[in-house]
DRENVEX-191832 format. One record per residue (C-alpha): chain; x negated, y, z negated; residue in one letter. Coordinates in steps of 0.2 Angstrom, whole numbers. Layout:
<recs>
unit,c1,c2,c3,code
A,X,Y,Z,a
...
</recs>
This chain:
<recs>
unit,c1,c2,c3,code
A,-442,130,-616,x
A,-454,127,-633,x
A,-465,141,-622,x
A,-452,152,-618,x
A,-443,151,-634,x
A,-462,154,-644,x
A,-466,168,-632,x
A,-450,179,-635,x
A,-450,176,-658,x
A,-470,183,-655,x
A,-463,198,-645,x
A,-448,202,-658,x
A,-461,202,-672,x
A,-473,214,-664,x
A,-459,224,-659,x
A,-466,236,-646,x
A,-469,229,-628,x
A,-478,215,-621,x
A,-494,220,-609,x
A,-498,203,-601,x
A,-514,199,-592,x
A,-518,184,-581,x
A,-519,182,-562,x
A,-502,180,-558,x
A,-484,183,-563,x
A,-489,196,-579,x
A,-487,214,-579,x
A,-506,216,-575,x
A,-521,206,-567,x
A,-533,221,-577,x
A,-538,218,-594,x
A,-546,236,-592,x
A,-530,246,-584,x
A,-520,238,-599,x
A,-533,243,-610,x
A,-533,262,-603,x
A,-516,264,-596,x
A,-502,252,-599,x
A,-501,249,-618,x
A,-496,264,-629,x
A,-497,263,-648,x
A,-489,248,-656,x
A,-489,239,-640,x
A,-496,220,-638,x
A,-509,216,-625,x
A,-505,197,-622,x
A,-521,188,-611,x
A,-516,169,-606,x
A,-527,160,-615,x
A,-531,148,-601,x
A,-540,161,-592,x
A,-557,171,-597,x
A,-559,187,-595,x
A,-574,192,-587,x
A,-582,209,-588,x
A,-590,224,-599,x
A,-574,232,-604,x
A,-570,247,-616,x
A,-557,253,-627,x
A,-554,271,-629,x
A,-545,284,-638,x
A,-527,282,-636,x
A,-520,291,-652,x
A,-513,276,-661,x
A,-524,278,-678,x
A,-507,273,-687,x
A,-498,262,-675,x
A,-513,251,-667,x
A,-513,242,-651,x
A,-515,224,-654,x
A,-523,212,-641,x
A,-520,195,-642,x
A,-517,177,-636,x
A,-502,170,-628,x
A,-502,157,-638,x
A,-505,166,-656,x
A,-490,156,-663,x
A,-504,142,-663,x
A,-516,152,-672,x
A,-519,149,-692,x
A,-509,157,-701,x
A,-513,175,-707,x
A,-525,172,-723,x
A,-532,157,-713,x
A,-549,155,-705,x
A,-551,151,-686,x
A,-563,138,-681,x
A,-570,131,-664,x
A,-556,120,-663,x
A,-543,133,-658,x
A,-554,139,-643,x
A,-540,132,-633,x
A,-527,145,-641,x
A,-537,160,-640,x
A,-538,175,-627,x
A,-556,172,-621,x
A,-565,190,-616,x
A,-584,186,-608,x
A,-597,197,-603,x
A,-608,189,-588,x
A,-625,200,-592,x
A,-633,209,-607,x
A,-621,223,-609,x
A,-607,220,-622,x
A,-593,208,-617,x
A,-581,223,-630,x
A,-586,240,-631,x
A,-583,257,-636,x
A,-582,273,-627,x
A,-577,291,-631,x
A,-565,301,-621,x
A,-566,315,-609,x
A,-564,325,-623,x
A,-579,314,-636,x
A,-566,304,-644,x
A,-569,286,-651,x
A,-558,274,-649,x
A,-544,272,-666,x
A,-530,259,-669,x
A,-534,243,-659,x
A,-535,227,-669,x
A,-540,210,-660,x
A,-531,194,-665,x
A,-536,178,-658,x
A,-548,184,-648,x
A,-562,175,-642,x
A,-580,184,-636,x
A,-596,175,-628,x
A,-607,180,-617,x
A,-611,170,-600,x
A,-626,178,-596,x
A,-644,169,-591,x
A,-652,181,-600,x
A,-651,188,-617,x
A,-637,200,-622,x
A,-639,212,-638,x
A,-621,214,-645,x
A,-605,204,-638,x
A,-595,219,-648,x
A,-604,236,-648,x
A,-592,249,-657,x
A,-608,263,-654,x
A,-617,262,-639,x
A,-614,279,-636,x
A,-625,283,-650,x
A,-611,296,-661,x
A,-619,312,-667,x
A,-606,315,-681,x
A,-591,306,-689,x
A,-579,314,-674,x
A,-588,302,-663,x
A,-585,286,-675,x
A,-572,273,-672,x
A,-557,271,-683,x
A,-545,258,-688,x
A,-553,243,-678,x
A,-549,228,-683,x
A,-555,209,-679,x
A,-544,195,-686,x
A,-544,178,-683,x
A,-560,178,-666,x
A,-572,169,-663,x
A,-588,176,-660,x
A,-602,164,-649,x
A,-615,160,-637,x
A,-617,143,-630,x
A,-634,132,-637,x
A,-650,145,-639,x
A,-657,129,-630,x
A,-650,130,-615,x
A,-660,142,-603,x
A,-680,144,-603,x
A,-684,153,-620,x
A,-699,164,-612,x
A,-686,173,-602,x
A,-672,175,-616,x
A,-661,159,-612,x
A,-646,163,-624,x
A,-652,176,-637,x
A,-641,184,-645,x
A,-644,200,-657,x
A,-629,207,-664,x
A,-614,198,-663,x
A,-604,213,-670,x
A,-611,230,-671,x
A,-597,237,-683,x
A,-600,257,-684,x
A,-584,261,-687,x
A,-572,267,-701,x
A,-559,262,-709,x
A,-560,245,-701,x
A,-560,225,-705,x
A,-566,208,-699,x
A,-558,197,-707,x
A,-554,175,-705,x
A,-565,173,-689,x
A,-579,164,-684,x
A,-596,167,-681,x
A,-608,156,-669,x
A,-627,155,-667,x
A,-632,174,-668,x
A,-650,171,-662,x
A,-664,182,-653,x
A,-679,174,-647,x
A,-695,180,-660,x
A,-682,195,-665,x
A,-673,199,-679,x
A,-652,195,-677,x
A,-638,199,-686,x
A,-620,194,-687,x
A,-613,211,-693,x
A,-625,225,-690,x
A,-618,240,-699,x
A,-630,257,-696,x
A,-619,273,-690,x
A,-604,272,-701,x
A,-594,281,-714,x
A,-586,267,-719,x
A,-575,260,-728,x
A,-577,241,-718,x
A,-569,225,-726,x
A,-578,210,-721,x
A,-567,194,-728,x
A,-564,177,-725,x
A,-577,175,-709,x
A,-589,160,-705,x
A,-604,166,-699,x
A,-622,155,-692,x
A,-635,166,-687,x
A,-654,163,-688,x
A,-656,180,-695,x
A,-645,191,-705,x
A,-626,187,-707,x
A,-621,203,-713,x
A,-634,219,-714,x
A,-633,236,-718,x
A,-645,249,-713,x
A,-661,245,-708,x
A,-666,259,-695,x
A,-661,277,-692,x
A,-643,281,-690,x
A,-638,290,-674,x
A,-633,304,-690,x
A,-634,308,-704,x
A,-620,294,-712,x
A,-628,278,-723,x
A,-611,270,-727,x
A,-607,284,-741,x
A,-588,276,-743,x
A,-595,257,-747,x
A,-583,242,-742,x
A,-581,225,-748,x
A,-589,209,-742,x
A,-580,193,-749,x
A,-575,175,-748,x
A,-588,175,-733,x
A,-598,158,-729,x
A,-615,161,-723,x
A,-623,145,-715,x
A,-641,144,-708,x
A,-641,127,-698,x
A,-655,114,-702,x
A,-660,116,-684,x
A,-669,133,-688,x
A,-682,123,-698,x
A,-696,116,-691,x
A,-699,104,-705,x
A,-700,86,-702,x
A,-695,82,-716,x
A,-675,90,-714,x
A,-661,81,-712,x
A,-658,85,-693,x
A,-676,85,-689,x
A,-672,72,-675,x
A,-656,82,-667,x
A,-669,97,-667,x
A,-682,87,-657,x
A,-673,81,-645,x
A,-662,97,-642,x
A,-679,108,-640,x
A,-687,96,-629,x
A,-682,107,-614,x
A,-691,125,-621,x
A,-710,119,-619,x
A,-719,134,-626,x
A,-735,132,-619,x
A,-749,119,-619,x
A,-757,107,-618,x
A,-773,115,-626,x
A,-787,108,-631,x
A,-792,104,-648,x
A,-809,107,-654,x
A,-807,102,-674,x
A,-796,96,-685,x
A,-801,99,-704,x
A,-796,87,-719,x
A,-784,99,-725,x
A,-774,100,-707,x
A,-782,113,-699,x
A,-781,113,-682,x
A,-795,125,-669,x
A,-789,129,-653,x
A,-803,138,-645,x
A,-793,148,-632,x
A,-775,147,-632,x
A,-761,159,-636,x
A,-756,159,-655,x
A,-745,143,-659,x
A,-731,152,-669,x
A,-714,145,-677,x
A,-713,127,-667,x
A,-697,115,-667,x
A,-709,102,-661,x
A,-728,100,-660,x
A,-734,86,-650,x
A,-752,81,-656,x
A,-761,67,-644,x
A,-777,59,-642,x
A,-786,68,-655,x
A,-802,57,-658,x
A,-807,49,-676,x
A,-792,56,-683,x
A,-775,47,-677,x
A,-766,54,-692,x
A,-763,68,-679,x
A,-758,59,-666,x
A,-741,61,-669,x
A,-726,74,-665,x
A,-714,83,-675,x
A,-728,93,-686,x
A,-723,110,-695,x
A,-738,123,-693,x
A,-742,138,-704,x
A,-750,149,-691,x
A,-768,154,-697,x
A,-776,165,-684,x
A,-774,166,-666,x
A,-781,151,-662,x
A,-778,142,-677,x
A,-764,133,-685,x
A,-762,122,-702,x
A,-752,106,-702,x
A,-740,106,-717,x
A,-739,89,-726,x
A,-754,83,-719,x
A,-760,69,-727,x
A,-777,68,-721,x
A,-787,61,-706,x
A,-791,42,-708,x
A,-807,46,-701,x
A,-818,60,-699,x
A,-815,70,-681,x
A,-824,64,-668,x
A,-819,75,-653,x
A,-805,78,-639,x
A,-787,80,-643,x
A,-774,90,-634,x
A,-757,100,-643,x
A,-742,103,-636,x
A,-727,113,-642,x
A,-709,114,-639,x
A,-701,128,-650,x
A,-693,144,-649,x
A,-699,158,-662,x
A,-686,159,-673,x
A,-684,175,-685,x
A,-676,168,-701,x
A,-674,178,-715,x
A,-661,182,-730,x
A,-643,179,-729,x
A,-637,194,-734,x
A,-646,213,-736,x
A,-641,230,-740,x
A,-653,242,-737,x
A,-642,259,-740,x
A,-623,259,-746,x
A,-614,268,-759,x
A,-599,259,-768,x
A,-602,242,-760,x
A,-593,226,-767,x
A,-600,208,-761,x
A,-591,194,-772,x
A,-587,176,-769,x
A,-595,173,-755,x
A,-605,159,-752,x
A,-623,156,-743,x
A,-632,142,-739,x
A,-651,137,-733,x
A,-664,151,-733,x
A,-682,144,-733,x
A,-700,148,-734,x
A,-707,139,-722,x
A,-708,149,-704,x
A,-697,163,-710,x
A,-697,179,-703,x
A,-710,194,-712,x
A,-710,186,-729,x
A,-691,186,-732,x
A,-681,171,-736,x
A,-668,179,-749,x
A,-651,173,-754,x
A,-648,192,-756,x
A,-659,205,-753,x
A,-654,225,-763,x
A,-668,232,-753,x
A,-666,251,-750,x
A,-676,254,-734,x
A,-675,262,-717,x
A,-692,271,-706,x
A,-707,278,-709,x
A,-722,282,-701,x
A,-739,284,-713,x
A,-755,283,-711,x
A,-758,265,-711,x
A,-744,262,-699,x
A,-748,277,-687,x
A,-767,281,-687,x
A,-763,293,-676,x
A,-756,304,-692,x
A,-773,308,-697,x
A,-776,315,-712,x
A,-763,324,-723,x
A,-767,339,-733,x
A,-760,352,-743,x
A,-761,373,-744,x
A,-750,375,-757,x
A,-736,361,-766,x
A,-723,363,-754,x
A,-734,365,-736,x
A,-742,350,-729,x
A,-751,347,-713,x
A,-759,333,-704,x
A,-776,332,-692,x
A,-770,320,-679,x
A,-760,321,-664,x
A,-745,314,-671,x
A,-730,326,-671,x
A,-713,323,-680,x
A,-700,320,-665,x
A,-712,316,-650,x
A,-716,301,-643,x
A,-729,298,-656,x
A,-714,295,-670,x
A,-705,278,-674,x
A,-689,291,-673,x
A,-683,304,-662,x
A,-671,308,-676,x
A,-675,322,-685,x
A,-662,327,-695,x
A,-665,320,-712,x
A,-683,320,-714,x
A,-693,317,-731,x
A,-713,319,-734,x
A,-720,305,-747,x
A,-738,309,-753,x
A,-747,300,-763,x
A,-760,312,-776,x
A,-767,307,-793,x
A,-750,310,-800,x
A,-744,295,-791,x
A,-732,293,-774,x
A,-719,308,-774,x
A,-705,308,-761,x
A,-697,324,-755,x
A,-684,333,-744,x
A,-692,342,-727,x
A,-686,360,-726,x
A,-695,363,-710,x
A,-707,357,-698,x
A,-718,362,-684,x
A,-731,353,-673,x
A,-743,347,-687,x
A,-735,354,-704,x
A,-722,354,-713,x
A,-712,363,-728,x
A,-707,352,-741,x
A,-691,359,-747,x
A,-697,354,-766,x
A,-712,355,-774,x
A,-725,344,-777,x
A,-731,339,-794,x
A,-749,346,-788,x
A,-756,351,-776,x
A,-772,339,-773,x
A,-780,330,-757,x
A,-768,314,-755,x
A,-776,298,-749,x
A,-759,292,-741,x
A,-744,302,-733,x
A,-730,296,-726,x
A,-714,304,-716,x
A,-696,298,-719,x
A,-683,298,-708,x
A,-667,294,-718,x
A,-672,305,-733,x
A,-656,305,-740,x
A,-651,285,-740,x
A,-643,281,-756,x
A,-641,261,-761,x
A,-631,265,-777,x
A,-615,258,-787,x
A,-618,238,-778,x
A,-609,224,-787,x
A,-615,207,-781,x
A,-605,197,-793,x
A,-596,179,-791,x
A,-607,175,-777,x
A,-613,156,-774,x
A,-631,153,-765,x
A,-637,135,-760,x
A,-655,131,-756,x
A,-664,147,-757,x
A,-683,148,-760,x
A,-677,165,-767,x
A,-664,169,-777,x
A,-662,186,-776,x
A,-672,200,-770,x
A,-672,222,-778,x
A,-681,233,-773,x
A,-678,248,-783,x
A,-687,265,-771,x
A,-697,266,-757,x
A,-705,277,-745,x
A,-691,279,-734,x
A,-680,287,-748,x
A,-689,305,-745,x
A,-675,313,-758,x
A,-683,304,-773,x
A,-675,298,-788,x
A,-657,309,-786,x
A,-648,293,-790,x
A,-653,279,-777,x
A,-660,263,-783,x
A,-646,264,-795,x
A,-630,256,-805,x
A,-634,240,-797,x
A,-622,223,-805,x
A,-628,206,-801,x
A,-617,194,-814,x
A,-609,179,-811,x
A,-619,169,-797,x
A,-625,153,-793,x
A,-641,150,-786,x
A,-645,130,-784,x
A,-653,119,-774,x
A,-645,103,-769,x
A,-658,94,-759,x
A,-675,88,-762,x
A,-680,97,-745,x
A,-682,115,-760,x
A,-696,109,-770,x
A,-703,126,-780,x
A,-691,141,-775,x
A,-690,159,-785,x
A,-680,167,-797,x
A,-677,186,-796,x
A,-690,195,-789,x
A,-686,214,-796,x
A,-700,227,-789,x
A,-700,243,-795,x
A,-705,252,-777,x
A,-719,246,-765,x
A,-732,259,-772,x
A,-735,267,-788,x
A,-726,279,-788,x
A,-725,294,-800,x
A,-718,287,-818,x
A,-713,305,-822,x
A,-702,308,-807,x
A,-694,291,-800,x
A,-685,282,-814,x
A,-673,267,-805,x
A,-660,264,-818,x
A,-643,254,-822,x
A,-648,238,-816,x
A,-638,223,-825,x
A,-641,207,-821,x
A,-627,197,-832,x
A,-621,178,-833,x
A,-629,170,-818,x
A,-638,154,-816,x
A,-654,147,-808,x
A,-654,129,-805,x
A,-665,117,-796,x
A,-669,100,-802,x
A,-688,102,-796,x
A,-690,114,-806,x
A,-695,133,-799,x
A,-711,138,-795,x
A,-708,156,-801,x
A,-702,166,-815,x
A,-685,171,-819,x
A,-689,188,-819,x
A,-704,191,-807,x
A,-710,208,-807,x
A,-726,210,-793,x
A,-728,231,-792,x
A,-745,238,-794,x
A,-753,236,-810,x
A,-759,252,-816,x
A,-755,265,-827,x
A,-743,273,-814,x
A,-732,258,-815,x
A,-715,262,-809,x
A,-702,256,-823,x
A,-685,252,-822,x
A,-673,260,-835,x
A,-659,257,-847,x
A,-657,238,-838,x
A,-649,223,-845,x
A,-655,207,-842,x
A,-644,197,-852,x
A,-634,177,-856,x
A,-643,172,-839,x
A,-643,153,-837,x
A,-662,147,-830,x
A,-664,128,-827,x
A,-672,117,-828,x
A,-689,125,-830,x
A,-704,136,-820,x
A,-717,126,-814,x
A,-725,140,-807,x
A,-730,157,-811,x
A,-734,164,-829,x
A,-719,157,-838,x
A,-700,157,-835,x
A,-701,176,-838,x
A,-717,184,-833,x
A,-723,197,-822,x
A,-741,201,-812,x
A,-754,198,-828,x
A,-741,198,-841,x
A,-736,181,-851,x
A,-721,181,-862,x
A,-704,189,-863,x
A,-708,204,-872,x
A,-725,209,-865,x
A,-717,208,-847,x
A,-702,217,-853,x
A,-713,230,-860,x
A,-723,231,-845,x
A,-707,233,-832,x
A,-694,242,-843,x
A,-691,256,-854,x
A,-673,258,-863,x
A,-668,242,-859,x
A,-661,225,-866,x
A,-668,206,-863,x
A,-654,197,-873,x
A,-647,178,-878,x
A,-655,171,-857,x
A,-658,154,-858,x
A,-679,152,-853,x
A,-685,131,-856,x
A,-702,133,-858,x
A,-705,152,-862,x
A,-709,161,-876,x
A,-706,180,-882,x
A,-727,179,-885,x
A,-737,190,-900,x
A,-730,207,-892,x
A,-718,220,-901,x
A,-706,230,-891,x
A,-707,247,-888,x
A,-702,259,-874,x
A,-684,257,-881,x
A,-682,239,-876,x
A,-674,226,-887,x
A,-678,206,-884,x
A,-669,194,-894,x
A,-658,180,-894,x
A,-666,170,-879,x
A,-667,152,-880,x
A,-684,144,-874,x
A,-681,127,-879,x
A,-685,112,-867,x
A,-670,107,-854,x
A,-657,98,-857,x
A,-643,93,-847,x
A,-630,103,-852,x
A,-619,101,-835,x
A,-613,83,-841,x
A,-621,75,-827,x
A,-610,81,-814,x
A,-623,95,-804,x
A,-623,81,-791,x
A,-604,85,-786,x
A,-607,103,-789,x
A,-600,105,-806,x
A,-611,119,-818,x
A,-596,117,-831,x
A,-606,119,-849,x
A,-600,105,-861,x
A,-596,111,-876,x
A,-608,103,-885,x
A,-623,110,-875,x
A,-636,123,-883,x
A,-629,137,-871,x
A,-613,135,-873,x
A,-604,150,-883,x
A,-622,158,-885,x
A,-622,172,-874,x
A,-624,191,-880,x
A,-605,192,-880,x
A,-605,176,-886,x
A,-597,166,-872,x
A,-607,154,-860,x
A,-625,156,-856,x
A,-623,158,-838,x
A,-607,159,-822,x
A,-591,157,-827,x
A,-585,144,-818,x
A,-567,147,-819,x
A,-570,162,-806,x
A,-580,157,-793,x
A,-574,149,-776,x
A,-580,131,-776,x
A,-572,115,-768,x
A,-575,102,-782,x
A,-574,85,-782,x
A,-573,81,-764,x
A,-572,63,-758,x
A,-566,52,-743,x
A,-557,35,-747,x
A,-558,28,-726,x
A,-547,12,-719,x
A,-549,5,-700,x
A,-539,21,-692,x
A,-537,34,-703,x
A,-545,42,-721,x
A,-541,53,-735,x
A,-550,67,-741,x
A,-544,73,-758,x
A,-553,86,-768,x
A,-549,100,-782,x
A,-548,119,-778,x
A,-554,132,-792,x
A,-548,149,-795,x
A,-545,161,-786,x
A,-540,149,-771,x
A,-529,138,-782,x
A,-515,141,-769,x
A,-522,132,-754,x
A,-504,128,-745,x
A,-498,147,-743,x
A,-508,163,-744,x
A,-526,153,-744,x
A,-525,140,-734,x
A,-540,127,-732,x
A,-547,125,-713,x
A,-553,105,-710,x
A,-562,102,-694,x
A,-567,81,-692,x
A,-576,72,-676,x
A,-585,60,-671,x
A,-599,71,-666,x
A,-613,74,-676,x
A,-615,92,-669,x
A,-602,97,-681,x
A,-616,97,-695,x
A,-631,100,-684,x
A,-625,117,-673,x
A,-635,110,-656,x
A,-620,107,-644,x
A,-601,107,-644,x
A,-591,95,-651,x
A,-572,88,-653,x
A,-561,89,-668,x
A,-551,71,-669,x
A,-532,72,-661,x
A,-523,75,-676,x
A,-533,91,-681,x
A,-533,97,-664,x
A,-523,111,-663,x
A,-524,113,-643,x
A,-509,98,-647,x
A,-498,106,-660,x
A,-490,122,-662,x
A,-496,123,-680,x
A,-516,124,-682,x
A,-524,112,-696,x
A,-522,122,-711,x
A,-517,112,-728,x
A,-501,121,-724,x
A,-498,113,-707,x
A,-480,105,-709,x
A,-480,98,-691,x
A,-465,86,-689,x
A,-476,72,-681,x
A,-491,72,-694,x
A,-492,70,-711,x
A,-493,87,-721,x
A,-505,92,-736,x
A,-500,89,-752,x
A,-507,101,-766,x
A,-504,95,-783,x
A,-509,108,-794,x
A,-527,110,-791,x
A,-530,95,-782,x
A,-527,91,-763,x
A,-524,76,-752,x
A,-525,76,-734,x
A,-524,63,-723,x
A,-534,61,-708,x
A,-528,49,-690,x
A,-513,41,-691,x
A,-506,28,-681,x
A,-493,36,-670,x
A,-494,44,-654,x
A,-488,61,-651,x
A,-488,71,-633,x
A,-500,85,-633,x
A,-497,102,-625,x
A,-505,95,-608,x
A,-491,84,-607,x
A,-498,68,-611,x
A,-499,53,-625,x
A,-513,55,-637,x
A,-515,44,-652,x
A,-520,51,-667,x
A,-526,35,-675,x
A,-546,36,-678,x
A,-556,25,-672,x
A,-561,10,-681,x
A,-578,6,-686,x
A,-587,22,-682,x
A,-595,38,-691,x
A,-586,54,-693,x
A,-593,71,-699,x
A,-583,81,-707,x
A,-582,103,-711,x
A,-568,108,-726,x
A,-568,128,-727,x
A,-556,134,-742,x
A,-560,153,-739,x
A,-578,159,-745,x
A,-583,139,-749,x
A,-588,126,-738,x
A,-589,108,-738,x
A,-600,97,-728,x
A,-592,76,-728,x
A,-596,62,-718,x
A,-587,44,-718,x
A,-587,28,-710,x
A,-572,16,-703,x
A,-569,1,-707,x
A,-568,-15,-695,x
A,-556,-25,-702,x
A,-538,-23,-710,x
A,-535,-6,-715,x
A,-532,1,-734,x
A,-518,9,-729,x
A,-502,2,-725,x
A,-497,7,-707,x
A,-485,6,-696,x
A,-478,-3,-686,x
A,-483,-18,-697,x
A,-473,-23,-712,x
A,-477,-31,-728,x
A,-468,-39,-741,x
A,-472,-39,-760,x
A,-469,-55,-771,x
A,-466,-50,-788,x
A,-470,-63,-802,x
A,-461,-59,-820,x
A,-463,-64,-838,x
A,-449,-69,-850,x
A,-443,-50,-857,x
A,-445,-40,-842,x
A,-429,-33,-836,x
A,-435,-25,-820,x
A,-447,-21,-809,x
A,-451,-1,-801,x
A,-458,2,-788,x
A,-462,20,-785,x
A,-471,25,-767,x
A,-475,42,-755,x
A,-485,48,-743,x
A,-501,51,-755,x
A,-506,46,-771,x
A,-495,58,-779,x
A,-480,47,-772,x
A,-463,54,-776,x
A,-452,40,-770,x
A,-444,24,-781,x
A,-435,9,-780,x
A,-428,-3,-791,x
A,-424,-22,-793,x
A,-422,-35,-803,x
A,-432,-52,-803,x
A,-422,-66,-800,x
A,-427,-85,-806,x
A,-447,-76,-812,x
A,-450,-69,-795,x
A,-443,-57,-781,x
A,-448,-55,-764,x
A,-445,-36,-759,x
A,-450,-27,-740,x
A,-462,-12,-746,x
A,-455,2,-738,x
A,-465,13,-724,x
A,-465,31,-722,x
A,-461,34,-704,x
A,-477,25,-698,x
A,-486,37,-711,x
A,-501,31,-722,x
A,-489,25,-738,x
A,-496,23,-755,x
A,-488,11,-772,x
A,-489,10,-787,x
A,-479,-4,-798,x
A,-470,-3,-815,x
A,-462,-18,-825,x
A,-451,-14,-837,x
A,-445,-19,-852,x
A,-428,-10,-857,x
A,-432,6,-857,x
A,-451,2,-857,x
A,-465,0,-845,x
A,-474,-13,-852,x
A,-488,-13,-836,x
A,-491,0,-822,x
A,-505,-2,-807,x
A,-508,-1,-790,x
A,-503,-13,-778,x
A,-517,-23,-767,x
A,-506,-25,-750,x
A,-511,-41,-739,x
A,-504,-37,-723,x
A,-502,-54,-711,x
A,-498,-57,-693,x
A,-503,-46,-678,x
</recs>
């Protein structure tokens, strides 16, 4: 009866007809038929949650752009409420669509009139793959390679969906295993992905993406998602679009959490190295290889063997005379095809003699940045949190919190030798001597709709659009500064790509080896200085390390260009770096601003740029100082070398100095603080609190007279998290900062607690404790939970109390009785998600009597009073907020009163002694429980 009522309620909410899909008793047994014809605009396709739909399904044009078809689960009412994020724990309540092969589980398709799909929304759908080999995308909205905006899918939305593959350690790594390159290819316009969970975007040895955007006019909205990937969680650009569009309408990326699990880090010093070693033991990469030498620096030489690259476990055995190497779990630095260096190598305890073998258990992990834009106009990236980007074993030397880089694809004389030598007959006509031909087999891309040509002349590198081409020649649409002999040349395939009007604000990045990098101009930009690489705001962001593993990170690394461009033609401008905080207790290896463009007379400079009110701590432990560049020391000299008409004002740069130079080129440098670091955060950074103490030298010292660094009243942070554990229950408490103050309604938090360490390591499946399992109840586990069988979470201002585990039994959806109590004497692992932020925690239950008074126990309180006491007030409630009270008058100086219990839930008490209307004492009660 309950299931029937829920279904009827959901049907009325949807207003349109319901097309049910299951093996028996539904409208249809064919999901594809429901997609193709059975569901009409405004209808709902309802998939039975206990049956997996396996196949390569397609959606097409149904004329529903303004009245979408909804695809969902028959348990949709059991999903989190709108605005809350799903977790893997919700899988049992979701519709499940799985691909059995390398093709997508869901793909867009053109209809007979070449129209793309429009007006589809997926709510509570889990997309996965059961393929024994790789899967290139779980969802692909442009598999047919659109040739114009008329073929771009429109209004395709995903809400509270789960997209995942099983553990990447299953299967044979050499044949692809369970690789997944792009979880979603979001080549669509007016589309959104929200409140969803992305699990393990990984492709062996290749860059992977959670959400990849290439051929899209935009706008796109990506909000409140949890994204796990070894590569880049959200990525725009990187290749030549199938038609000339570069996200010109931009979009919004906010409140997402980007997580790179420790399993992708091969260092034995990382927290989950033991788990990693065990899980990867079945992924033999090769060996044993004969070792011919081990140096005192830990350089291992193998005479003839394939390269060992990016290992998870390297076992070295029986190395004569160098027993320190006879160990496993080494992290390595590949040097050549036959040599690698053991990192953190303490040196041989005796000289190497002979013998030894090396065996590698590994997968090649392409680890990159926690977010990257290569093109787009008008993108807002805010209130996101990213965690873990390591330099060790990274991919292409990219390990940024965020990368702001204009780049797509090009062929150049140093990457495509078949081009030969470029020459010029005049300032617009260019030829080359090699066999290379634009659009032919030798080219990186066959797409010739948006070509550019870059040449390195005596005046510097210039890039211009191509007007026409034929064979081994082309005509530039804009004349070059001279018709000299080029020493270098490149042909660009996305010449008009833009990256402008970008705002990266109010984000938190934890444990990144490079905070933020900027590339303002690139050979892929063939249009030159037409507003690209301009107007970027990087403001109110926090980059910090809270683990000793991140020892020497870099700060901001802006590069005007990859080559010495003509400084009279190319002028990146309008970059604002304002009110950011960079904190690492171990210091920084490089500088706050570290520019490393070519140092010569053709140095390209940032113009009309402002670097103001940033906090850099604790100091710069390397490089040329906290504000420096290649060959420049001191803030003023560096500003003169890399900026024009710019301001560097009121930054906290401990250990730096202005230097002996005078500001020139229209630059203004003043108000910067260089005094030695003194902790301005009250000693609370361990709790994630970075609010400045009023007595700090940085308080009110910004260029705008506000505090230097971030304004923490606007960051998406969970603070003050603690767990008080009893024997069979625990209480989670935390504070929320604006803008997620309404934890109980429009922006609920989601909590998972498991006895399995996999919840933290991401090395396999896990099961959440019963009272947080959405499969048992009509309400999912969010802070808005009001199920009558459970104790509701209490929100008091910004403080949240969330009970975990209770001494009661409920009947689950399976019809069986389930205890909600936690196991005594056990360790539990937790993940709390509140919009853009995420906190991990562990706790241990006790083995004696609980600190919580729990049903069915009872207790009697003996109260002793003194003369003058007129009464006793006992306050009690289901959380420390209390809420109920009982007054009684003591008799003969003592009183016995039964402690009230809250319907079998944990009960909290406070005792007040009254003298008339005056409270003479107030405090907690220690309750001793007797009997059984």
